[in-house]
Backbone bond lengths (Angstrom), bond angles and torsions (degrees), N, CA, C in turn:
res aa  C-N    CA-C-N  psi(-1)  N-CA   C-N-CA  omega(-1)  CA-C   N-CA-C  phi
1 M - - - 1.452 - - 1.578 112.61 -
2 T 1.247 114.88 129.00 1.508 116.55 177.27 1.527 111.83 -110.17
3 G 1.278 116.66 150.66 1.425 119.58 -178.70 1.572 107.44 -105.77
4 P 1.342 116.82 -163.92 1.472 123.85 176.43 1.539 107.39 -69.82
5 E 1.422 108.43 143.43 1.482 115.98 177.34 1.524 115.45 -56.62
6 K 1.241 123.98 135.94 1.440 126.20 169.66 1.451 110.30 -82.58
7 R 1.277 119.56 135.28 1.440 121.46 174.71 1.576 110.29 -100.35
8 E 1.330 116.70 172.65 1.434 118.22 -175.81 1.431 113.14 -64.33
9 N 1.369 122.09 -28.98 1.432 121.68 -179.72 1.558 113.80 -94.11
10 N 1.298 117.02 26.77 1.427 125.36 178.77 1.531 116.67 59.22
11 T 1.337 116.10 28.63 1.508 119.97 170.58 1.420 107.02 -105.28
12 T 1.369 117.18 157.26 1.537 120.87 -179.80 1.454 107.00 -99.50
13 K 1.285 111.58 150.25 1.513 120.78 175.82 1.566 111.64 -100.66
14 G 1.216 120.06 109.44 1.456 121.26 -179.65 1.497 118.06 -72.74
15 K 1.138 122.71 173.32 1.464 123.08 173.48 1.424 119.69 -103.53
16 G 1.411 114.15 29.37 1.515 121.92 177.69 1.567 107.89 126.46
17 P 1.266 117.40 -177.90 1.458 122.34 -176.67 1.604 106.38 -65.18
18 G 1.252 110.26 143.44 1.485 116.86 175.03 1.475 113.48 -82.20
19 P 1.312 121.68 176.81 1.423 128.79 -179.15 1.611 111.31 -64.22
20 G 1.272 111.42 -34.70 1.481 115.62 177.48 1.611 112.64 -64.04
21 C 1.261 112.24 -43.76 1.541 115.77 179.91 1.433 108.66 -69.24
22 L 1.353 124.97 -32.72 1.399 126.89 -179.55 1.544 112.41 -71.25
23 L 1.389 110.66 -35.58 1.497 115.35 179.07 1.572 110.15 -76.42
24 L 1.262 112.99 -27.94 1.559 112.89 169.51 1.392 114.58 -67.61
25 V 1.277 121.05 -49.38 1.415 125.57 173.91 1.500 115.84 -51.93
26 A 1.268 114.35 -38.54 1.525 123.38 177.73 1.506 106.88 -66.87
27 L 1.262 118.07 -50.65 1.497 122.89 178.53 1.491 113.37 -57.76
28 V 1.260 119.12 -44.10 1.411 127.87 175.01 1.504 113.33 -55.11
29 L 1.345 112.82 -52.34 1.458 121.51 176.23 1.624 113.03 -58.75
30 I 1.216 116.62 -54.36 1.448 122.63 174.30 1.513 112.83 -50.85
31 G 1.340 115.93 -51.80 1.494 121.32 -179.31 1.397 110.11 -62.61
32 G 1.383 123.33 -46.98 1.445 127.96 -179.76 1.578 107.12 -58.28
33 S 1.341 115.21 -45.20 1.424 117.10 -175.41 1.482 113.81 -62.49
34 S 1.360 114.92 -40.80 1.481 124.12 177.49 1.578 109.59 -58.50
35 V 1.376 115.28 -52.66 1.427 118.81 -178.40 1.554 111.35 -60.33
36 F 1.366 114.32 -45.44 1.421 118.83 175.28 1.566 114.74 -57.30
37 Y 1.197 114.29 -45.72 1.497 121.15 179.71 1.627 110.55 -64.49
38 G 1.297 116.69 -43.64 1.359 123.55 172.49 1.484 117.29 -54.93
39 G 1.358 110.69 -50.37 1.586 116.97 176.78 1.368 112.56 -65.03
40 W 1.406 120.02 -38.74 1.406 122.09 176.46 1.637 115.00 -59.39
41 Q 1.356 112.32 -43.41 1.370 119.04 176.25 1.616 113.53 -57.68
42 I 1.307 116.45 -45.73 1.450 122.52 174.45 1.528 111.21 -63.62
43 W 1.223 119.60 -50.57 1.500 123.73 175.09 1.527 110.24 -55.18
44 S 1.272 120.89 -49.53 1.376 122.18 175.17 1.588 115.77 -53.77
45 T 1.270 111.35 -51.49 1.480 116.17 178.50 1.493 114.27 -59.08
46 V 1.324 115.07 -46.84 1.502 115.06 177.43 1.510 112.29 -65.16
47 S 1.309 118.51 -40.24 1.460 122.60 179.82 1.483 115.20 -68.27
48 N 1.294 120.10 -32.42 1.463 127.75 169.96 1.457 114.84 -63.09
49 F 1.448 111.59 -47.32 1.547 121.04 176.26 1.415 112.10 -58.17
50 E 1.374 119.03 -42.85 1.502 122.77 -172.50 1.497 103.00 -74.84
51 Q 1.300 118.07 -53.31 1.512 118.14 -170.94 1.406 116.26 -64.65
52 S 1.446 116.70 -31.13 1.527 116.11 176.46 1.569 112.46 -64.33
53 H 1.381 113.81 -41.07 1.469 114.37 -177.22 1.537 112.93 -77.29
54 L 1.323 116.94 -24.65 1.447 120.62 169.56 1.485 116.58 -65.35
55 D 1.325 110.62 -39.87 1.439 121.93 177.03 1.439 115.00 -69.20
56 E 1.268 119.75 -22.54 1.490 128.63 172.36 1.434 112.61 -81.63
57 G 1.459 121.08 -5.09 1.447 122.20 175.45 1.553 109.51 95.80
58 Y 1.310 116.84 11.45 1.521 115.44 178.52 1.573 109.33 -67.15
59 E 1.263 123.53 145.52 1.409 133.13 -179.64 1.544 105.16 -82.78
60 L 1.285 122.82 132.86 1.374 131.17 -177.19 1.502 110.00 -93.32
61 L 1.366 113.45 126.73 1.469 123.42 172.17 1.554 106.19 -131.43
62 E 1.418 113.43 128.59 1.494 112.36 -176.39 1.583 111.25 -146.63
63 G 1.284 111.75 156.78 1.507 116.76 -178.62 1.470 109.17 -177.89
64 K 1.401 112.93 -170.51 1.448 115.88 176.57 1.631 107.39 -88.01
65 D 1.272 117.13 -53.87 1.469 120.18 168.80 1.562 109.06 -123.49
66 V 1.315 114.05 119.94 1.555 119.78 -169.36 1.590 102.58 -111.58
67 V 1.433 111.00 121.14 1.357 122.62 169.83 1.453 111.03 -108.75
68 V 1.378 123.56 123.14 1.401 121.02 176.13 1.495 105.69 -114.21
69 S 1.355 115.45 112.45 1.481 121.21 -177.18 1.537 109.95 -90.61
70 E 1.255 119.19 -34.65 1.489 126.24 -178.94 1.505 106.06 -72.55
71 R 1.353 118.12 158.80 1.538 121.57 169.96 1.471 107.61 -78.96
72 I 1.338 115.09 129.49 1.531 123.53 176.73 1.376 110.70 -69.23
73 E 1.393 119.97 131.36 1.382 123.67 -170.66 1.575 108.16 -117.63
74 K 1.368 119.18 -10.56 1.527 122.75 -178.49 1.602 104.13 -127.06
75 D 1.376 108.65 157.25 1.487 115.73 175.94 1.389 103.14 -61.71
76 T 1.441 118.00 132.01 1.408 121.51 -168.68 1.529 107.25 -136.80
77 Y 1.335 119.31 139.13 1.414 124.06 171.20 1.588 105.30 -110.83
78 I 1.257 112.60 122.25 1.571 119.86 -178.02 1.439 105.30 -112.52
79 Y 1.465 115.44 125.64 1.421 115.78 169.62 1.576 106.33 -123.62
80 A 1.303 115.52 126.93 1.419 121.44 172.72 1.455 111.37 -129.57
81 R 1.439 118.02 138.62 1.356 119.85 178.73 1.460 117.45 -66.47
82 H 1.323 112.02 -24.39 1.606 114.20 -172.37 1.588 103.42 -120.37
83 S 1.352 120.06 -66.94 1.391 119.71 -170.68 1.539 117.07 -148.26
84 I 1.347 120.85 154.75 1.414 128.75 177.21 1.437 107.67 -126.22
85 L 1.373 114.96 131.23 1.510 121.55 168.52 1.510 107.78 -124.01
86 I 1.446 113.73 119.77 1.326 118.04 170.93 1.546 110.94 -102.27
87 E 1.366 118.69 110.10 1.510 121.05 -167.36 1.490 110.93 -89.01
88 N 1.233 122.97 -33.25 1.442 116.43 -174.53 1.671 112.50 -130.10
89 G 1.327 113.34 34.83 1.452 119.49 176.20 1.488 116.80 62.07
90 A 1.407 112.32 -158.66 1.420 114.56 -170.80 1.533 109.97 -156.00
91 N 1.321 117.16 152.52 1.526 122.20 169.94 1.445 111.88 -107.52
92 A 1.452 113.03 34.23 1.455 122.00 -177.31 1.459 114.20 -152.82
93 N 1.260 118.21 179.16 1.400 120.05 174.96 1.541 111.73 -88.26
94 L 1.374 118.85 144.75 1.384 121.55 -177.06 1.527 111.88 -126.52
95 A 1.498 116.97 136.30 1.338 116.40 169.11 1.555 109.43 -115.05
96 L 1.247 120.97 126.89 1.381 127.38 -164.20 1.477 111.24 -119.02
97 S 1.350 124.29 123.86 1.439 122.31 173.73 1.500 111.14 -139.65
98 S 1.426 112.05 110.00 1.428 125.54 -174.00 1.398 109.25 -160.91
99 H 1.389 116.53 168.79 1.400 127.19 172.38 1.498 112.34 -62.21
100 D 1.335 116.78 -49.65 1.489 125.04 -179.95 1.486 110.99 -134.99
101 V 1.319 116.17 136.96 1.489 124.72 178.66 1.426 109.92 -131.56
102 L 1.367 116.10 134.31 1.515 118.85 168.03 1.535 108.00 -128.19
103 I 1.286 108.72 133.60 1.568 111.28 -177.23 1.506 101.29 -120.25
104 K 1.392 113.46 131.03 1.346 125.54 176.23 1.486 108.89 -121.71
105 G 1.259 122.57 150.43 1.408 122.91 177.13 1.517 109.07 88.59
106 T 1.413 118.43 -170.13 1.603 119.16 -170.44 1.604 102.96 -110.55
107 V 1.212 108.27 128.59 1.666 115.28 170.13 1.558 108.57 -96.23
108 E 1.257 121.61 114.21 1.412 124.43 170.31 1.527 110.60 -83.20
109 G 1.234 119.76 66.95 1.470 120.76 -176.96 1.525 108.26 173.41
110 N 1.270 110.35 -174.88 1.565 120.12 174.43 1.495 111.53 -81.66
111 V 1.322 114.50 151.08 1.461 118.94 172.45 1.469 106.16 -123.98
112 A 1.331 115.33 128.23 1.557 125.00 171.77 1.477 111.80 -106.73
113 F 1.356 123.93 132.48 1.443 121.34 -172.34 1.512 102.82 -132.29
114 L 1.399 111.17 144.79 1.479 121.02 168.02 1.560 109.11 -143.53
115 G 1.221 124.65 114.72 1.364 125.50 -179.58 1.603 111.44 169.38
116 S 1.317 115.79 -147.63 1.455 121.17 178.48 1.537 115.43 -95.45
117 D 1.294 115.34 -57.75 1.463 122.54 -173.24 1.489 110.83 -134.98
118 I 1.405 112.64 131.82 1.424 120.81 174.88 1.573 105.70 -126.53
119 E 1.357 113.25 139.05 1.430 116.91 -178.70 1.556 103.48 -136.00
120 I 1.324 115.65 131.68 1.476 125.80 168.41 1.540 106.37 -96.86
121 A 1.314 113.36 109.78 1.514 115.05 -174.61 1.626 108.86 -65.04
122 E 1.427 112.48 175.24 1.506 116.44 -176.57 1.524 110.01 -63.23
123 N 1.335 117.84 -29.25 1.430 115.58 -177.91 1.623 107.44 -100.67
124 G 1.294 118.23 16.58 1.499 124.91 173.60 1.423 109.31 -86.96
125 I 1.422 112.83 137.21 1.395 121.97 171.20 1.474 109.05 -140.41
126 I 1.324 115.06 133.73 1.487 121.15 170.95 1.413 110.52 -114.13
127 N 1.336 113.30 110.64 1.484 121.02 176.60 1.492 109.54 -89.91
128 G 1.246 115.98 62.63 1.408 126.70 179.87 1.494 113.14 -175.85
129 N 1.303 119.81 -156.41 1.442 125.59 178.28 1.546 106.67 -94.50
130 L 1.425 108.76 152.37 1.536 119.66 170.01 1.503 107.11 -116.34
131 N 1.431 117.11 102.09 1.410 120.49 176.29 1.555 115.46 -98.76
132 V 1.222 119.79 107.30 1.458 125.02 -174.51 1.610 108.15 -95.21
133 T 1.257 113.54 103.36 1.464 117.82 -178.38 1.469 106.56 -67.58
134 M 1.365 123.00 -40.62 1.477 123.78 179.93 1.573 103.88 -170.11
135 A 1.432 112.80 127.45 1.530 116.30 177.17 1.518 105.44 -156.12
136 K 1.319 111.01 160.81 1.513 115.92 173.39 1.464 106.31 -92.21
137 N 1.301 122.56 -47.67 1.523 119.93 178.60 1.548 111.27 -131.05
138 V 1.293 109.02 134.52 1.492 116.49 170.14 1.472 108.34 -117.74
139 V 1.404 115.97 117.98 1.434 122.03 -173.96 1.507 103.68 -114.32
140 I 1.381 112.75 126.18 1.575 116.61 -180.00 1.543 104.45 -117.44
141 R 1.328 121.62 97.83 1.342 118.20 177.33 1.593 109.18 -97.75
142 G 1.305 114.97 -15.67 1.569 125.29 175.78 1.537 107.32 -99.82
143 Q 1.289 113.12 -126.01 1.481 115.75 -163.13 1.540 112.15 -141.69
144 V 1.256 118.94 132.80 1.580 121.58 172.66 1.496 102.79 -122.11
145 D 1.275 111.92 114.54 1.555 117.08 -178.70 1.567 116.95 -85.99
146 G 1.392 114.23 -14.26 1.435 116.97 177.31 1.563 104.79 -107.88
147 A 1.349 112.60 -160.76 1.436 125.67 -178.10 1.401 111.11 -71.89
148 I 1.462 117.91 142.70 1.363 121.64 170.56 1.635 105.37 -115.74
149 T 1.329 110.04 115.71 1.510 119.08 -174.09 1.568 110.01 -128.28
150 G 1.202 111.80 162.59 1.483 119.18 175.62 1.439 117.06 124.20
151 T 1.372 117.82 -156.38 1.410 127.10 -176.94 1.510 112.46 -122.10
152 W 1.359 115.41 124.44 1.470 119.42 177.95 1.526 112.06 -150.10
153 T 1.212 115.44 166.77 1.443 115.76 178.25 1.560 110.44 -92.32
154 R 1.448 116.24 -47.33 1.425 119.24 174.80 1.500 109.18 -128.02
155 L 1.446 115.65 143.10 1.478 117.44 170.57 1.508 104.55 -126.81
156 Y 1.306 112.49 123.88 1.493 122.35 178.04 1.472 108.35 -108.91
157 E 1.279 119.61 127.22 1.477 128.11 178.20 1.426 112.47 -127.16
158 N 1.325 121.84 137.98 1.397 121.69 171.31 1.530 109.30 -91.53
159 S 1.332 117.69 173.41 1.520 116.77 178.23 1.546 111.43 -68.12
160 A 1.215 121.36 -16.96 1.565 119.05 -178.10 1.568 106.09 -76.28
161 S 1.254 119.05 -23.83 1.472 116.02 177.98 1.518 108.56 -84.01
162 N 1.295 107.51 129.03 1.531 119.96 -171.43 1.557 106.74 -126.39
163 P 1.249 120.15 64.16 1.453 121.52 -178.03 1.553 112.45 -69.27
164 S 1.253 120.66 141.65 1.455 116.25 179.41 1.565 113.57 -83.39
165 D 1.286 110.24 -7.82 1.540 113.86 175.41 1.549 107.94 -164.21
166 A 1.358 113.01 126.64 1.504 115.07 169.65 1.457 108.88 -128.77
167 Q 1.407 111.00 119.56 1.437 118.85 -173.04 1.525 106.75 -128.80
168 S 1.235 121.88 133.66 1.537 125.33 173.60 1.450 109.94 -131.64
169 K 1.293 118.70 138.91 1.449 124.37 171.59 1.470 109.43 -76.11
170 D 1.324 122.23 -18.25 1.424 124.14 -176.10 1.585 110.75 -149.77
171 T 1.216 116.24 71.76 1.360 121.36 178.02 1.511 114.25 -103.39
172 T 1.360 115.74 116.05 1.475 114.86 -173.89 1.505 107.32 -106.02
173 A 1.312 118.80 -8.86 1.510 126.40 178.33 1.487 112.50 -151.53
174 K 1.332 116.92 127.73 1.468 116.64 174.03 1.516 100.52 -135.50
175 E 1.357 114.90 107.22 1.374 122.55 -175.37 1.613 118.05 -127.06
176 S 1.240 120.30 148.86 1.388 121.11 171.96 1.481 114.05 -88.54
177 E 1.322 117.59 142.43 1.447 115.76 172.23 1.530 111.24 -99.08
């Protein structure tokens, strides 16, 4: 039986990568593939949300923190990297993509949301549907007169909110405040 060759400097020369190295490479490839796939899914969802509203003729408004003080009169897609504040509602449909969104005033149209948290303030009214593509928290202190649909982790409604329909594909908590 012969072992690995001994070199002059007392190190051994193996016959290729060992099973530990191959296992490590396999784990790195599997982990990298999982991260890539998850990132691609998120990018695809955001891209489709944005493109569908722009294709429908929505006006684009974007920035880091977007505060809209005037009443919105045209269908508008608002993208903000951090937060969106709608202070005086809208006479149009809104598509909102941001980490945090707060709606004050009356929206005479539908609201589509993609992000982490959306809140309808106590003086906030949506006279249309609220479609949540993906969210962590949906907080309704005001009122939504149409259907509330989509995917979220938590939906908080107070007694003033009287939606005709509240459906979620992924609701882990539905509580009243």
